[in-house]
N, C-alpha and C positions, 0 to 999 in steps of 0.2 A: 519326294520316296516320303512313305507314310510315315508318320512319327513313330517314334516310339516310346510314345507315352502312352499310358493304357487310360485312354479317355476318348469315345466317340464321338462327343462335343453334344451329345443328346440327350437331355438329362435323365428321362424314361429309360431310354437303354443303358445308362452309365447304374443307376439305380438298380437294373435288374442282373447286369454283371456283377455286380455287390453281392447283392443276394446269394447268387451262384458260388460266390469264391466263401463264403460265410459255411452255404451245404460244404462246399468242395474241404475245407480247411473240418469240417466235422469227418469226413471220409464219405459221404455221400453225393459219387461223382454223377450218378446217374441222374439224379434228382439237379446237380450243378448246371449238366447240360440241357437237360432241358430249358433252365433258364436262361442261361447265354443262347440257346436258340432262339428263344423267344428276344432278344435282345437286337441280333442281327438280325431278325425281319426288319427292326425299327431302322437299322440303321446297315444296309448288308454290302457296306462299302468298308465296312471298318473290318482290316486286317490285322490287328492287333487282337479284337475279339475273336477272330475266327482262329487264331492260332490259338490261346484262350481255350476257346470248345475242339480244338484238337487235343489239348491236356485233357481235358475234362474223361472225352469220349476213350481215349486210349486206357485211362485209366478204370471205366466203366467197365473195359473187356470188349468196346468196338471198335475193333481195329481198324475195319474201313470207312465208316464214318470218319473215325480220325483223322485217313488219308485226305477225305476227300475233301476238309477242314484244311487241310495241308496245302491240299491243292493251289485251295480259292486262296490262302496267303500268298503262293509264288502267282499266283495273277494276279493279285490287285499290287503287291509289291515285288516288282521284280527283281529288285536289289535284293532282294531276303535279308533285310535287317533281324529277322527274327530268326533265321536257319530252319526254315519249313524246311528246303529241300534237306538238309541232314537226319532231320527227322523222319525224311517219308524212307530215305534210307537204312534208319534203322529200322522201322518199321516192316522192312522188305518189299517197299511198295514202290521204289525206285533206285538204280544205281548208286555207288556214293562217289559224288564227284572226287577230279581231282585235287581238288584244293576247296575250302570252304570259301563261304561266300566273305568277301574280305567286311564287308558294309556290316555282316552279323561279331565279325571278331574285334573290329575296332568297336563296336555296341557295347560288347561282351564289357572287354576293358575298359571303358571310358565309365561303365557304371561300377565298373570292381578298382578302381583304384583307389577311390579314400579307403575303402576295407581288407584292400588284397594283402599287404604286408601282416597284419593284425590275423586273416583269416586265414591266409597258409601257411605262417610260419607258426603265431601261438595255439593255433586251434586239428592245425591239417596234418602239424609235422613236418615240413616242406624245409627239403634240405640241399635239393639241387644244388643252388649258389655256392657254398661252401663242399660239397665234394666233388664238384668240379674247380673249383678253383685249389683243391689238395690236389686232385690226379696231375693238373700243370705243373705243380708245385712237388710233386712227387718224382716225376719223370725231370723236370729242368733245372731241381735246386730249389731248397726256400725263397732264396738270394736271387733266384731269377730275373732278369728285367729290362721287360720286353717293351721298345722305342715304342711303339704303336700298338693299342687292342682296341679294339671294332666289336663294340656287344653288341651284337644286332638283335635283337628283341630283349632289350634291356629293361622292360618293364617299368618298374618303380629303381630299379635298381641297385637289387639286391646283391647282384653279383659284382657292379661297379665297387660296390661299398666293402669286399672279400679283396678283390685284386686293386686297389689304389695305390700301394705302396709295391708293387710288381710293375707298374705301366710308367714309361714316359708320361706318352700323349694319352689321354683313353675320350674314344668317341662309343656312343648310345645310340642305338636306333629303335624308334618302336611307330606300329600302325597306330597306337594311340595317343591323342594328342591328354588324355586325362594322364594315362601312364609316365607318359615325356615329362608332365608337370611334377608329378611325384619325386623323379628320380632329377631332377632342376633342385627341387627342395636338398637333398643329400649332398649337394656343391663338389660332386666328387668327380666329375664329367667336364673333359675340357671343349666336348664338344657332344651337343644333341640335336636330333633333327628325324624327323615325321619318313619311315621309310614302309612298303609294302615289300614282304619277302616275297610275294607270289607271282611278282611281276618282272617280266626280264631284268638284266641289272641297269642296262643305260636307262629305264623305267622307274625302278625302283625305290629311287630316293639314296640308295648308298653314295652315289658318286658325286653327281652335280659339277660344284667347283673342286672336288676333292679328288685326286688322281687315283688311277687304279695301282694295283699291284706297291700299296703303303702299309699293308697290318704284317705286324712281327707275330701275332697271333689273333685268332678271330674264336669268338665266343659265342655259344647262342643257349641257353642255357631254359628247357622248359620254355621254348616253341615253339620247335618243328612237329610236334604233337595236333599243330591248329593248320598244318599247310600240307597234308597227304602226300604226292608223291615224293615232294621236294625237287622234283626237277630243275625250277628257277633260281632255290635257295643253293644249291650246291656250283651251278652253272654263275651266279652271281658271287659266292664266296670264293670260286677257283679266280674271280677277275678283281676279286677285294684285296686277295692275301697274297706275299710275295713269294718267291721263290722258295721252299722250303722252312716256311712258316708254318704254326702249327692252327690246327683249327679243333675246338675242343667243341664237344654241344651233348647233348641227351635226349635221349626219346622213352617213350612209353614202350614196355617191350611185348612184342607182338609175335614171339613164341614160334612154332618153327616154319612159320607161312612164309611166301615166296615175294606177298603183297601187305600192302596196309591196310589196318582192319580200322574202320570207324566203329568206335564203341555207343552204348546208351548217353554217356559221359557226353558225345560230339567231339569227343577228341581222338585223333587217329594214332594206332599204338602200331610201331613200326619193327618186324622180323630184321633180325641181324645180318640173314644175311640177303635181302633188301637193301638194307643200311651199306652193307660191304660192296655191292652192287655198283651203288651210287658212287661210293668211293673211287673203283677202281676204272668209272665213266667217266668224273671229270679232272683224273688224277691223283688223288691221295692216300697216299699210304696209311695203314693202323698204328701208332703206335702201341697205344694200350687202352686195354677194354674191360668196364667195370660192371657188374651189376648188384644195382641197390634199391632199395625201397626210397621209391622218391617224396614221396605221399601217401597219405591216408585221402579216401574220397568214400564215403557212407560208410565208416568203420569198418573196411577192407583197404590192406596195403595196396597198392601201386605199383608194381615193377618196373624200374626202368634201365638202362641200357648207356652207361656213360662212354662214351669213345674221344678216345685222342689221335688225332691225325696231324700228317705232314703233309704239304702239300710237294709234290712228285715235281723231278725236271724229267722226266722221260714221258717222250712222244707216246702220245694214245692213240689207240683205234680211231676209227673214221666215226665212230659212233659217236663218241667227246668231241672232234673237230664240231661235227653238226650236233650240237647238242637242242635241247628241246629248244632253247631261245630263238635256235635259226640264227644267230653271227656268226657265219659262217669266216666274213672278212676278220671277223678280232679272233676265232682262234687262228686261224693262216698266219695274221701277223706276232699272235701267241707263241705259237710254235717254231716261224723264222727267232723268234727271241730264244728261245732253249736251246735250240739249234747252236747258236751263238753262244750261248751258257756253255754248251758242250765241249766247244773249242778249247772256250776257258779254263775245262778242268782237265782235259788232257794234255795241255800245255804248263799247268800248273799256274795260272794265273789267278784262282779264286776258289776256296772253299763254300758252296753254294748253302750246304747246312750246317744251321749254327754248333758249335761245339761247347762248351767247358772247360777253361784253362785247369789243368792239376793243379794241385798246389805245390806240387814242384819246380812245375811251370810260375806260377805266377811266383814263385820266391827267386828264380832267377831272372824271369822280365823284371821283377823291381829291384832286385840289386843293379842289375846291369844299369837299367832307365837311370838309378838313381848315380850310378857310376860316369853315365855320360852328362846328369846335369850337372852334376858337382862340377865338373871337369871345366864345363863350359862356364858357371860363376867362380871358377878361379881365373881365367881367361879375362873376363870382364873387371874383377876384381882387381888383376895385374895392370891391365890401361887406364885404372879407376873411373871407367864407367859406372853409370848411374843405374842399379837393377830396375826389373819391372813389376806388373803385381803388387799385391801385399806386402809385398819385400820393400817398395819403392816407396810407397805409404809410410813405411814403419823408418822408411829412411830420411822421408824428407822432415817427418818431424822429428825423428832423431835430433836434426842439427838447428830446425829453428828453435826446439827446446831446451834440448841438453839429454832430455832421460833417454833411458838406455833403449840402444836399436829392440834388442831383446825383446824386453816388455811392451816395448808397442807391437812389432810383431807375434806376441803370442795375442793382446788383446786384438786387434785387427782380424784376428782368423778366427774370432771365436763364433760370431756371427756365420760364415762358412763352415765349419765344422758341424754346428747345429744344424744349417740347410741338408748338409750330406748326410746326419744323421737320422732327419725325417725323409728325405726325400728320395736318397738314394741306396738308405739302406745299412747296416752294420757295417758289413763285408766291404763295402767303398769305403766306409768310413776309418774302420782298421786297417785297413792297406796304405788308405791316403796317410794317417797318422805315421806306420812305418816306412813308407816313403820318404817322408820330410824328416823322419828321424836320421834315419839311412844316409840323407843327403847332407841332412847338417853335420854330424859326424864323420864321411867324406870329404867334405869339404875342409870340418876343421886341421885334421892330421894329414892333405895333400900338400899342404907346403912342405912339408919335411921327406919328400917323395917328388915331387914336380919343382923346380925351380924354373923361372922365366925371366930373363937378366934383360930382354928388352922387346917390346913389341911395339908394332903401331897400330894407335885407336880403332880407324878405321876396318882397318885390317881385321882384328879382333873382335869388333861387332857382329860384322858378316859371318866368322867362324865361330860364333860364341852364341849366335844367336841359331845357327843352325846345329851345333852340339843338343841347346836346349830344347832345341824344336824333337830330337830325335828321342831325347830324353824325356821328354811330356809325352809325347804321340807311345812312346813304349807304354809308361803310366798308363794311357790312357784306355788301351787295348788289351790292361790286364784291370779294366774297372780301378783305376787309381789317378791320384792328381799329387801336386803338390801343394795342396791346400792352397787358400786364398779364392782368385776369381778363376782358378782352375775349375772349382768343383761347380761354382755359376756356371763355367764354360761347359762342363761335361751334361749337367742341369738340363738345362737351356735346352742344348742339341736334342738329348732324348728326349723329353719332351714338347718341346714346340719347334723341331728342323732348323732351328737357327744355329750354324756353326760355330764348333769352338773354337776355331781360329778369330772368327768375328767377334767373335765377344773379348779372344781377351786381347784384342789388336786394338778397341774401343777403348779399353780400361786401359791398357797399356800407354796409350796417347797423352789422356788426361793426366797419366801419374806422368810422366816425360815432361808435357808442358808444364804440370806444376815444379818441376825440378831446377827451375830457370830461377828459381829465386835460392837455390843454397848450392848451383854448381857453373863452372864455369859454360857459356854457351856453346862451346866447340864441343864441350864432353858429353852435353844432352844431345848433341846434333851424334854425334857417335850411338850413343845412347838410344836415339831415336829407331837411327837405323838397323840398329841390333832388335829391336823391339819390332820392325818391321819385315825382317826376316825371319825370326822367329815364327808370327805369329800366322805370315803368307805359306809359309812350312806348314804349321797347322792345318791351314783354310784347304790345302790342295789335297795333304793326306788323312785327315783325318774328317772320314765320311763313314757315314753309317751304313750305306748303301754298298761301301767296300772293302769292310773288314765286318765280320757278324760273328765272332767268337762271343764270348761271355768270360 
């Protein structure tokens, strides 16, 4: 592959090229062209020189000479690192390729990476990451939380910065290693990898050891204009996104046409009708569409379209099953899965589309769950069992030091409330505080209404574990908890996919082992049984792939 650096390796040729550049900077393009021709007589195999000659010829009005020079570039550098095939199409001398040469795109952004943020945001009024994030929140809620967000074409990570607090796990993919290095510096992504979106899904780099159908939201901010007909992109997103998940993306507005248009900027503009057709072919339903000025270019506004689409469960036409990637086997398997999902919907087993709980639903959910949890705590107290979680830590510290249980319980929970506020948002934190308060109040007054005369400790451990499991499960499904390690459990599940029940179980076993220092062995043993029952209940039932309301 020809080096992208503008040097021929010949001192005389390089000197003449420098003189040509000076003439061009003065607007004397005919003289610049003549000097570049002299330089190329010395080094006829210099692809970068031929590309520079094409530029001077075009600006001096010699379109045919420019085209001839560009054809020479393509012949010398088949990988087309300079994008000569795109320039030929813009000049009307060749058909626009379905996708730009990826070596050209990779080099373009590698060279641009260090100044990308400053050039686009500060000088060109680039706003796509902010407006796209606002579009998602507008339709999903300001506190909407997505377990896994895949940011394809992440660039330097501008969308990741905007959306970090709404994502449990944030993955970023880009063709340019220079851009990925800048994204890594922002420290907002959980996973970064190189990917070529012009390739079939299995070769793109979006998967590797990562599973398909894993993303709750796929974002593509200001990347599709470098990808032409978008066939491979939509096929890949279909395999990346979960059923019912969202796809948020932007394109340059291609007007009223039916096909992408290659502009002099060497970016593709996509008509709305074309995008709608691609969505229909690959199983996406339009949720929202906004028109916006996405940047300035040469002092002129660049108009764009911002789409929010949802991956549908409906079976699509044969054209979708045999998409451009040719991966018929994958699509047949996908349709069998969709048919199974349809059966689940018919029999009421599963709602595949994420919906938001209303405030009334949250209120009844928090109250009912707190009532059930308080009953479980009352049973444990009646049998003299040791509490688990941070309550167990506070209990042990209380017996060891004599300091009030309430003080320890408050202090121990502070780090977890800070974590909840920073990583899970105000909504989760407020609902958790409400749930803890209600549970405390109900537990305080419950003995006036429920009196337990005699109960077996081991039976109580099993029953109380199940009741507490139901209570916590209800809170988790309304994005709340009873504080303490429950906050950490929800956070780790949403960000890393570690089941909440396993986190709670590990913490509780540690606490209950420590409880041997302050309680009778049989009581601790029963408490361990209760903790195991509680956390196995959560492990089996609290799974993000089985419940996706928000």
